[in-house]
C-alpha positions as CSV (number, residue, x, y, z in Angstrom):
1,M,-44.9,15.6,-64.4
2,K,-46.6,12.3,-63.5
3,N,-43.3,10.9,-62.5
4,N,-42.6,13.8,-60.2
5,V,-45.9,13.4,-58.5
6,L,-45.2,9.8,-58.0
7,K,-41.8,10.6,-56.5
8,I,-43.3,13.2,-54.2
9,G,-46.0,10.8,-53.1
10,L,-43.5,8.0,-52.5
11,F,-41.2,10.4,-50.5
12,S,-44.2,11.5,-48.5
13,M,-45.1,8.0,-47.7
14,I,-41.6,7.2,-46.6
15,L,-41.5,10.4,-44.5
16,I,-44.8,9.6,-42.8
17,G,-43.5,6.1,-42.2
18,M,-40.4,7.4,-40.6
19,V,-42.3,9.9,-38.4
20,S,-44.7,7.1,-37.4
21,C,-41.8,4.8,-36.6
22,K,-40.2,7.6,-34.5
23,N,-43.5,8.1,-32.7
24,D,-43.9,4.4,-32.0
25,E,-40.3,4.3,-30.6
26,K,-41.1,7.2,-28.3
27,E,-44.3,5.7,-27.2
28,L,-42.7,2.4,-26.5
29,A,-39.9,4.1,-24.5
30,D,-42.4,6.1,-22.5
31,K,-44.3,3.0,-21.8
32,R,-41.3,1.0,-20.7
33,I,-40.1,3.9,-18.5
34,M,-43.5,4.3,-16.9
35,E,-43.6,0.5,-16.2
36,L,-40.1,0.8,-14.5
37,E,-41.0,3.8,-12.5
38,S,-44.4,2.3,-11.4
39,Y,-42.7,-0.9,-10.4
40,V,-40.1,0.8,-8.2
41,D,-42.6,3.1,-6.6
42,S,-44.9,0.2,-5.9
43,L,-42.3,-1.5,-3.8
44,K,-42.6,1.3,-1.2
45,A,-46.1,0.1,-0.4
46,V,-44.9,-3.4,0.4
47,N,-43.9,-4.1,4.0
48,S,-40.2,-4.7,4.6
49,E,-40.7,-8.4,5.6
50,D,-42.4,-9.2,2.3
51,V,-39.7,-7.3,0.3
52,Q,-37.0,-9.2,2.2
53,A,-38.7,-12.6,1.7
54,N,-39.3,-12.0,-2.1
55,W,-36.1,-10.1,-2.9
56,D,-34.8,-12.5,-5.5
57,K,-38.0,-12.2,-7.6
58,I,-38.0,-8.4,-7.1
59,A,-34.4,-8.2,-8.3
60,T,-35.2,-10.3,-11.3
61,D,-38.2,-8.3,-12.3
62,F,-36.4,-5.0,-11.8
63,D,-33.5,-6.2,-14.0
64,R,-35.9,-7.1,-16.8
65,K,-37.8,-3.9,-16.6
66,S,-34.7,-1.7,-16.4
67,T,-33.2,-3.6,-19.4
68,E,-36.4,-3.1,-21.4
69,A,-36.4,0.6,-20.6
70,N,-32.8,1.1,-21.5
71,D,-33.2,-0.8,-24.8
72,A,-36.3,1.2,-25.7
73,I,-34.5,4.6,-25.5
74,V,-31.5,3.6,-27.7
75,N,-33.0,4.9,-31.0
76,L,-34.6,8.1,-29.7
77,K,-33.5,11.5,-30.8
78,D,-30.7,13.0,-28.6
79,D,-32.9,15.4,-26.7
80,E,-35.6,12.7,-26.1
81,K,-32.9,10.1,-25.2
82,T,-31.4,12.5,-22.6
83,S,-34.7,13.2,-20.8
84,S,-35.7,9.6,-21.0
85,Q,-32.3,8.4,-19.6
86,T,-32.7,10.8,-16.7
87,K,-36.0,9.2,-15.8
88,V,-34.5,5.7,-16.1
89,D,-31.5,6.7,-14.0
90,A,-33.8,8.2,-11.3
91,A,-35.8,4.9,-11.1
92,I,-32.6,2.9,-10.9
93,A,-31.3,5.2,-8.1
94,K,-34.5,4.7,-6.1
95,Y,-34.1,0.9,-6.5
96,A,-30.4,1.1,-5.4
97,D,-31.5,2.8,-2.2
98,L,-34.0,0.1,-1.5
99,K,-31.5,-2.6,-2.2
100,V,-29.1,-1.1,0.3
101,S,-31.8,-1.0,2.9
102,V,-32.8,-4.6,2.2
103,Q,-29.1,-5.8,2.4
104,T,-28.6,-3.8,5.7
105,N,-31.7,-5.4,7.2
106,A,-30.7,-8.8,6.1
107,E,-27.3,-8.4,7.7
108,A,-28.9,-7.2,10.9
109,V,-31.3,-10.2,11.0
110,K,-28.4,-12.5,10.3
111,V,-26.4,-11.1,13.2
112,A,-29.4,-11.1,15.5
113,T,-30.2,-14.8,14.8
114,K,-26.6,-16.0,14.7
115,P,-26.1,-18.4,17.6
116,N,-23.9,-17.2,20.4
117,P,-21.1,-19.9,20.7
118,N,-20.9,-19.3,24.5
119,Q,-24.6,-19.7,24.9
120,L,-24.6,-22.9,22.9
121,L,-21.9,-24.2,25.2
122,R,-23.9,-23.2,28.3
123,D,-26.9,-25.0,26.9
124,R,-24.9,-28.1,26.1
125,L,-23.5,-28.4,29.6
126,F,-26.5,-27.3,31.7
127,G,-29.6,-27.6,29.5
128,A,-31.2,-25.1,27.1
129,G,-31.9,-21.7,28.6
130,K,-30.6,-22.6,32.1
131,I,-27.6,-20.3,32.0
132,G,-27.3,-16.8,30.4
133,E,-24.6,-14.2,30.1
134,D,-24.8,-13.4,33.8
135,M,-24.1,-17.0,34.6
136,S,-26.7,-16.8,37.4
137,F,-27.4,-20.2,39.1
138,A,-30.3,-18.7,41.1
139,W,-32.5,-21.7,40.1
140,V,-30.0,-24.1,41.7
141,N,-31.0,-25.2,45.3
142,K,-30.3,-27.9,47.8
143,D,-32.7,-30.3,46.0
144,N,-31.2,-30.0,42.5
145,I,-27.6,-29.0,42.9
146,L,-26.3,-32.6,42.9
147,K,-28.1,-33.2,39.6
148,T,-26.8,-30.0,38.2
149,Y,-23.2,-31.0,39.0
150,D,-23.8,-34.5,37.6
151,T,-25.4,-33.1,34.4
152,F,-22.5,-30.7,33.9
153,F,-19.9,-33.4,34.4
154,Q,-21.5,-36.0,32.2
155,S,-22.0,-33.4,29.4
156,Y,-18.4,-32.3,29.8
157,K,-17.1,-35.8,29.4
158,D,-19.3,-36.4,26.4
159,N,-18.0,-33.3,24.6
160,K,-14.5,-32.6,25.9
161,A,-12.9,-33.7,22.7
162,N,-14.6,-31.0,20.7
163,F,-13.9,-28.0,23.0
164,T,-11.6,-25.2,21.9
165,R,-9.3,-23.1,24.2
166,E,-12.0,-20.4,24.3
167,D,-14.6,-23.1,25.3
168,Y,-12.4,-24.2,28.2
169,D,-12.0,-20.6,29.4
170,E,-15.8,-20.3,29.3
171,I,-16.3,-23.6,31.1
172,K,-13.9,-22.5,33.8
173,L,-16.0,-19.4,34.4
174,M,-19.2,-21.5,34.5
175,Y,-17.7,-24.0,36.9
176,E,-16.5,-21.3,39.2
177,A,-20.0,-19.7,39.2
178,L,-21.6,-23.0,40.0
179,D,-19.1,-23.5,42.9
180,N,-20.1,-20.0,44.2
181,R,-23.7,-21.0,44.2
182,K,-22.8,-24.2,46.1
183,N,-21.4,-22.1,48.9
184,T,-24.7,-20.4,49.2
185,V,-26.7,-23.7,49.0
186,E,-24.6,-25.3,51.7
187,N,-26.1,-22.8,54.1
188,E,-29.6,-23.6,52.9
189,G,-29.8,-27.2,54.1
190,L,-27.6,-29.2,51.6
191,S,-27.5,-32.7,52.8
192,S,-24.1,-34.2,53.8
193,E,-24.8,-37.1,51.4
194,D,-25.3,-34.9,48.4
195,N,-22.3,-32.7,49.5
196,T,-20.1,-35.8,49.5
197,K,-21.3,-36.9,46.1
198,I,-20.6,-33.4,44.7
199,A,-17.2,-33.5,46.3
200,S,-16.5,-36.7,44.4
201,I,-17.6,-35.1,41.1
202,K,-15.3,-32.1,41.8
203,F,-12.4,-34.5,42.6
204,K,-12.8,-36.2,39.2
205,F,-13.4,-33.0,37.3
206,G,-10.5,-30.9,38.5
207,P,-7.6,-32.9,37.2
208,M,-9.5,-33.9,34.0
209,F,-10.2,-30.3,33.2
210,K,-6.6,-29.1,33.7
211,L,-5.3,-31.9,31.5
212,N,-7.9,-31.4,28.7
213,R,-7.4,-27.7,28.7
214,V,-3.6,-28.0,28.2
215,G,-4.3,-30.6,25.5
216,A,-6.6,-28.3,23.7
217,K,-4.1,-25.5,23.7
218,S,-1.4,-27.8,22.4
219,R,-3.7,-29.2,19.7
220,E,-4.6,-25.7,18.4
221,T,-1.0,-24.6,18.5
222,E,0.0,-27.6,16.3
223,E,-2.9,-27.0,14.0
224,A,-1.8,-23.3,13.6
225,K,1.6,-24.4,12.5
226,E,0.3,-26.7,9.7
């Protein structure tokens, strides 16, 4: 009889221990899931710029919390595991939506800040911000047109070895736009001395440009064959 009582007592202790263990596992799982859900929800309150700037840390923290939550539900009973997994999956889905948004914004910023090669070329030949997409030379007048031609020609000579075929096409458009502006400036009091100096620059530039342009096309054709 005494032995039976001892066996029953021992069995009860084991059973209580098992129940306690199960409760501890469920409590831990609930805690980890709540931490994951709270973390993901908290990101909604952070402005997009800060999220973008700290994304690497956010991603690291999320990976850790989601791993802890998934690990915590492994030993739960089937019904508890199913409901817990649903909560974890929902939090992961919210995070995935946020990640897509962050990546989309990052790409948009990258495109917006990516230098326009044609604008870089214009800045190089005429000075930063002087010429835009419309290639308007409205700022050029009888007093600065000679300097504008000279700056253009000197910059061209300094960089001609680096120009691509596309660059030469763009340079041609810019040069023609400047010439059109010259026609207007001539009627606004351009001095004959400055006009003569501009003519000398144009005389040097014309043949040089044609030769360099052909050379660039030939160079790129050869490089494409290699």
